[in-house]
C-alpha positions in Angstrom: 121.9 76.1 77.8 122.5 72.6 76.4 120.9 69.9 78.5 123.4 67.2 77.5 126.3 69.3 78.7 124.6 69.9 82.0 123.6 66.3 82.5 127.1 65.0 81.6 128.7 67.4 84.1 126.3 66.5 86.9 127.2 62.9 86.2 130.9 63.5 86.6 130.4 65.4 89.8 128.1 62.8 91.4 130.2 59.9 90.3 133.4 61.2 91.8 131.7 62.6 94.9 130.3 59.1 95.4 133.9 57.8 95.6 134.8 60.5 98.1 131.8 59.4 100.3 133.7 56.1 100.9 136.5 57.9 102.7 135.0 57.7 106.2 134.9 53.9 105.9 138.6 53.9 106.7 137.8 55.1 110.2 135.0 52.5 110.5 137.7 49.9 109.9 140.3 51.5 112.1 138.0 51.8 115.1 136.2 48.5 114.4 132.8 50.3 114.1 131.7 48.1 111.3 128.0 49.1 111.5 129.0 52.7 110.5 130.2 51.5 107.1 126.8 50.8 105.7 125.4 54.4 105.6 128.4 55.5 103.6 128.5 52.5 101.3 124.8 52.9 100.5 125.2 56.7 99.9 128.3 56.1 97.7 126.4 53.5 95.6 123.4 55.9 95.3 125.6 58.8 94.2 127.6 56.8 91.7 124.4 55.2 90.3 122.7 58.6 89.8 125.9 60.0 88.4 126.0 57.2 85.9 122.4 57.8 84.8 123.1 61.6 84.3 126.3 60.7 82.4 124.5 58.4 80.0 121.7 60.9 79.5 124.3 63.5 78.6 125.7 61.2 75.9 122.4 60.4 74.2 122.7 63.2 71.7 126.4 62.5 70.9 129.6 61.4 72.5 130.9 64.0 75.0 134.6 63.5 75.8 135.1 67.0 77.2 133.3 70.2 77.9 135.7 72.6 76.1 133.1 75.0 74.7 130.9 75.3 77.8 129.2 78.7 78.1 129.3 81.0 81.1 125.5 80.5 81.8 126.1 76.8 81.7 129.1 77.1 84.1 127.0 79.0 86.6 124.1 76.5 86.4 126.5 73.5 86.8 128.2 75.0 89.8 125.0 76.0 91.6 123.2 72.7 91.0 126.3 70.7 91.8 126.5 72.3 95.2 122.8 71.5 95.8 123.1 67.9 94.6 126.3 67.3 96.7 124.6 68.8 99.8 121.7 66.4 99.4 124.0 63.4 98.9 126.1 64.5 101.9 123.0 64.6 104.1 122.1 60.9 103.5 124.5 59.3 106.1 123.1 61.4 108.9 119.6 60.1 108.3 120.8 56.6 109.1 121.2 57.8 112.7 117.6 59.1 113.2 118.3 62.7 112.2 115.4 64.2 110.3 115.8 65.0 106.6 115.8 68.8 107.2 118.3 68.6 110.1 120.4 66.2 108.0 120.4 68.7 105.1 121.2 71.5 107.5 124.2 69.7 108.8 125.5 68.7 105.4 125.0 72.2 103.9 126.7 73.7 107.0 129.5 71.3 106.3 130.1 71.8 102.6 129.7 75.5 102.8 132.1 75.6 105.8 129.6 77.4 108.0 130.0 75.1 111.0 126.5 75.7 112.5 125.3 72.4 113.9 122.0 70.8 114.9 123.7 68.0 116.8 122.7 67.8 120.5 125.1 64.8 121.2 128.5 63.9 119.9 128.2 60.2 120.7 128.3 59.1 117.0 130.8 56.7 115.4 134.2 58.1 114.3 133.2 57.8 110.6 130.3 60.3 111.1 132.4 62.8 113.1 135.1 62.5 110.4 132.5 63.0 107.6 131.4 66.3 109.2 134.9 67.7 109.0 135.7 66.1 105.7 132.7 67.9 104.1 134.3 71.1 105.4 137.6 70.2 103.8 136.0 69.4 100.4 133.9 72.5 100.4 136.6 74.9 101.7 138.7 75.2 98.5 135.7 74.3 96.4 134.3 71.0 95.2 134.3 72.1 91.6 137.9 73.4 91.9 138.9 69.9 93.2 137.3 68.2 90.2 138.9 70.7 87.8 142.3 69.7 89.3 141.7 66.0 89.0 139.3 65.4 86.1 140.6 65.8 82.5 137.1 66.4 81.3 137.1 69.8 83.1 140.6 70.7 82.0 139.6 73.6 79.6 135.9 74.1 80.5 136.9 74.5 84.1 137.5 78.2 83.6 133.8 79.1 83.5 133.1 77.0 86.6 136.2 78.0 88.5 135.2 81.7 88.5 131.5 80.8 89.0 132.4 78.9 92.2 134.8 81.7 93.5 133.2 84.8 92.1 135.4 87.4 93.7 135.5 91.1 92.5 138.3 90.2 90.1 139.5 87.1 88.3 142.7 86.0 90.0 144.6 83.1 88.4 148.3 82.8 88.5 149.0 80.2 85.8 148.1 80.2 82.1 146.0 77.0 82.5 143.1 77.1 84.9 143.6 73.4 85.7 147.2 74.2 86.9 145.8 77.0 89.0 143.3 74.6 90.6 146.0 72.0 91.2 148.4 74.5 92.8 145.7 75.8 95.1 144.8 72.3 96.3 148.5 71.5 96.9 148.9 74.5 99.2 145.6 73.6 100.8 146.7 70.0 101.4 150.1 71.1 102.6 148.7 73.4 105.2 146.4 70.6 106.4 149.2 68.1 106.8 151.4 70.7 108.7 148.6 71.6 111.0 147.9 67.9 111.8 151.5 67.5 112.7 151.6 70.6 114.9 148.4 69.7 116.8 149.6 66.1 117.3 152.9 67.5 118.8 150.7 69.7 121.1 149.2 66.4 122.4 145.8 66.6 120.7 144.6 63.1 119.8 145.5 62.1 116.2 141.8 61.7 115.1 140.9 65.1 116.6 144.0 66.6 114.9 142.9 65.3 111.5 139.3 66.5 112.0 140.2 69.9 113.4 142.8 70.6 110.8 140.5 69.8 107.9 137.9 72.1 109.5 140.4 74.9 110.3 142.1 75.1 106.9 138.7 75.2 105.3 137.6 78.0 107.7 134.9 75.8 109.1 133.9 75.3 112.7 133.0 71.6 113.1 135.0 69.7 115.7 134.8 66.2 117.2 134.9 67.8 120.6 131.4 69.0 121.8 133.1 72.0 123.5 134.9 73.0 120.3 138.6 74.1 120.9 137.8 75.1 124.4 137.4 71.3 125.2 141.1 70.7 124.8 142.1 73.1 127.6 145.4 74.1 126.0 146.7 77.5 125.0 149.3 75.8 122.8 146.5 74.3 120.7 144.6 77.6 120.7 147.7 79.5 119.3 148.3 76.7 116.7 144.7 76.9 115.5 144.9 80.7 115.5 147.8 80.7 113.1 146.2 78.3 110.6 142.8 80.1 110.8 144.7 83.3 109.9 146.3 81.6 106.9 142.9 80.1 105.9 141.5 83.7 105.7 144.5 84.8 103.6 144.5 84.6 99.8 145.7 81.1 98.8 146.9 82.6 95.4 149.1 85.0 97.4 150.4 82.2 99.6 151.3 80.1 96.6 153.4 83.0 95.2 155.1 83.5 98.6 155.8 79.8 98.9 157.1 79.2 95.4 159.3 82.3 95.5 160.4 81.6 99.1 159.6 85.2 99.9 157.0 85.7 102.8 157.3 89.5 102.3 155.2 89.1 99.1 152.3 88.7 101.5 152.8 92.0 103.2 153.2 93.8 99.8 149.6 92.9 99.1 147.2 95.8 100.0 144.3 93.5 100.9 146.5 91.4 103.2 147.7 94.5 105.0 144.1 95.7 105.6 143.2 92.2 106.7 145.9 92.1 109.2 145.2 95.6 110.4 141.5 94.9 111.0 142.3 91.7 112.8 144.9 93.5 115.0 142.6 96.5 115.7 139.5 94.5 116.7 141.6 92.0 118.7 143.2 94.8 120.7 139.8 96.3 121.5 138.3 92.9 122.5 141.4 92.0 124.6 141.1 95.4 126.4 137.4 94.9 127.0 138.1 91.4 128.4 140.6 92.8 130.9 138.4 95.8 131.9 134.9 94.2 131.8 135.4 90.5 132.1 138.4 90.5 134.5 140.6 88.3 132.3 144.3 88.1 132.9 146.3 90.0 130.1 147.7 86.8 128.4 144.3 85.1 128.5 142.6 88.2 127.2 145.1 88.4 124.2 144.9 84.6 123.5 141.1 84.3 123.5 140.4 87.8 122.2 142.6 87.2 119.2 141.3 83.7 118.6 137.7 84.6 118.6 138.2 87.7 116.4 140.1 85.8 113.7 137.7 82.8 114.0 134.6 85.0 113.5 136.3 87.3 111.0 137.3 84.5 108.7 133.9 82.7 109.2 135.7 79.8 110.9 133.4 79.9 113.9 135.2 77.6 116.3 135.4 78.7 119.9 138.2 78.7 122.5 135.8 80.0 125.2 132.1 80.5 125.6 132.0 84.1 124.3 128.2 84.1 125.1 129.3 84.8 128.7 131.4 87.8 127.7 130.3 91.4 128.4 128.1 93.3 126.0 131.0 95.4 124.8 133.1 92.3 123.9 130.2 90.6 122.1 129.4 93.8 120.1 133.0 93.9 118.9 132.8 90.3 117.8 129.5 91.0 116.1 131.4 93.7 114.1 134.0 91.2 113.0 131.2 89.1 111.5 130.8 91.7 108.7 134.4 92.1 107.6 135.0 88.7 106.0 138.3 87.3 104.9 140.5 87.9 101.9 139.4 87.1 98.3 140.7 83.7 97.1 140.7 82.3 100.7 138.5 79.7 102.2 136.9 82.3 104.5 133.4 83.6 103.9 131.7 86.9 104.4 131.7 90.0 102.1 135.5 89.9 101.7 138.0 92.6 102.7 138.7 93.7 99.1 135.0 94.6 98.6 135.1 96.8 101.7 138.3 98.4 100.4 136.6 99.2 97.1 133.5 100.7 98.9 135.8 102.9 100.9 137.7 104.0 97.9 134.4 104.7 95.9 133.2 106.9 98.8 136.5 108.7 98.9 136.4 109.2 95.1 132.9 110.7 95.3 133.9 113.1 98.0 136.9 114.3 95.9 134.6 114.8 92.9 132.5 117.2 94.9 135.5 119.4 95.3 137.0 118.7 91.9 134.0 117.8 89.5 136.2 117.7 86.4 138.9 115.5 87.8 139.5 112.0 86.4 140.0 109.8 89.4 141.0 106.1 89.1 140.5 103.6 91.9 143.5 101.3 92.3 144.1 98.1 94.3 147.8 96.9 94.4 148.6 99.6 91.9 146.2 98.2 89.3 143.3 100.3 88.1 139.9 98.7 89.0 137.4 98.8 86.1 134.1 100.5 86.4 132.3 97.2 85.8 134.0 95.7 88.9 133.1 98.8 90.9 129.4 98.6 90.0 129.3 94.9 90.6 130.8 95.4 94.0 128.1 98.0 95.0 125.5 95.7 93.6 126.8 92.7 95.5 126.7 94.5 98.8 123.2 95.9 98.2 121.9 92.4 97.4 123.9 90.9 100.3 122.2 93.2 102.9 118.8 92.9 101.1 118.9 89.1 101.6 120.1 89.6 105.2 117.2 91.9 105.9 114.6 89.6 104.5 116.1 86.6 106.4 116.2 88.7 109.7 112.6 89.6 109.3 111.5 86.1 108.4 113.4 84.3 111.1 112.5 86.9 113.8 108.8 86.5 113.0 109.1 82.7 113.0 111.1 82.4 116.2 109.5 85.5 117.9 113.0 86.6 118.9 114.9 89.5 117.2 118.3 88.4 118.5 117.9 84.9 117.1 116.7 86.4 113.8 119.6 88.8 113.4 122.2 86.3 114.6 120.9 83.4 112.5 120.6 85.4 109.3 124.1 87.0 109.5 125.9 83.9 110.7 124.4 81.7 107.9 124.9 84.0 104.9 128.4 84.9 106.2 129.1 81.2 106.7 130.3 82.0 110.2 128.7 79.2 112.3 127.8 80.0 115.9 125.3 82.7 116.7 125.0 84.9 119.7 123.1 84.4 122.9 122.4 81.3 125.0 120.1 79.5 122.6 122.3 79.5 119.5 125.6 80.6 121.0 129.1 78.9 120.6 128.3 76.1 123.0 124.7 75.6 121.8 123.2 74.5 118.5 120.4 75.3 116.1 118.4 72.1 116.6 115.7 74.0 118.6 114.9 76.4 115.7 111.7 76.0 113.6 112.0 74.0 110.4 111.2 77.1 108.4 114.1 79.0 110.0 116.4 76.1 109.2 115.4 76.1 105.6 116.0 79.8 105.4 119.4 79.3 106.9 120.2 76.5 104.4 119.4 78.9 101.6 121.5 81.6 103.1 124.5 79.2 103.6 124.5 78.2 100.0 124.0 81.7 98.7 126.8 83.0 101.0 129.3 80.3 100.0 128.7 80.9 96.3 128.8 84.7 96.9 125.3 85.4 95.6 126.1 85.7 91.8 125.3 82.2 90.7 122.0 82.3 92.6 121.0 85.8 91.5 121.2 84.8 87.8 118.5 82.3 88.5 116.1 85.3 88.8 116.7 86.1 85.1 114.1 84.5 82.9 116.5 84.5 79.9 118.7 82.1 82.0 116.2 79.3 81.5 116.7 78.7 77.8 117.4 75.0 77.6 118.3 73.1 74.5 118.0 69.3 74.3 120.5 68.7 71.5 
């Protein structure tokens, strides 16, 4: 890997991220909370300064006007390190309010990875800080690197390697010949949904500031909210249903949504096999949860459907916001929600988890192996949306799931030993790597927080959140010694 290419890229990312750090200052001015401007100004200056230094170092061995011949290994390294650097920068404003460095990093990583797990025990912070939490969700939801590919000409061609490193789904899914056009189109859909949701929530009588924050968090499939009781704190079924619709869309493929919008044909969504499975799983688990709420928790039918559907889609897409305190639900209802944690959202969505298409491939692989037992000489191809899936993709899918659960198991054992609580261990490990947000139980449940956990547990969760957001691959290549072949020219 060429050090000057890496340094130049980090310089671009930090410089433009520093400009984005200034955004919360708008709310400092609107609400006349002038003291809250300083943390963001200092952080922005620091990020831009460090970015400038990286940029100049990258140019020492020659003028770099673009990154057109960037290699795949370099793209993976740039994406992974950029997320780490951005998370560190995003943590700095929190430290101005007496939050420890580890807790600040936990909150920032939870924000940019759209996990939504929080360490905050009070929400009496300035509007700029509460906006920053949800804004980090919004930046990380579609992908920080994807944003820079869309707006920075330096990444116009080289962005291909980084685009698929940041969103390493089972298959490459771009719908325009130029990767920059794909990134721009995705961000236009993303921005459009955010604006529409802000309007809808405002009409439903949610305060404008809360509408902005909750919309950014929802479309990003993140769980942060300026309300300490999450969505439950607004006491409105209208708001719950509006949120539910946009959470569902956040968990759907944005590539697929773009095609449906541009061709003015919503039926294109239903023709997609992954979307149909996604809807079917959501409907099936929601029905069982609603039934359990009626029979075991004595909910009225409408309330059972409303909150059952909301919590299922929120957990399933790794959004993690709460319309009720589901820690008070019956054991059956909570087990069904726990099951939803493992499904994930669609590929090319802002949702986290394993992803529906991977579970589809695992199911089809198992079905294929059973058929081969009966017909050993048969040639059986696995298809998704009538396209044959290559053997490389199938083997990568199996490998991904094996590594995923291996990391979960290690994290469960480590956190359980540290916290001396198996429920916290299981819940924390799964909710962090799946970027879900809230855990289960009274201690780290939907109306609680992770502040009480040991520092070591928080560091494990920070690692899990980053690994889960980048879907393992960029981090796993760091284990290969051949990856560390740096060239300083």
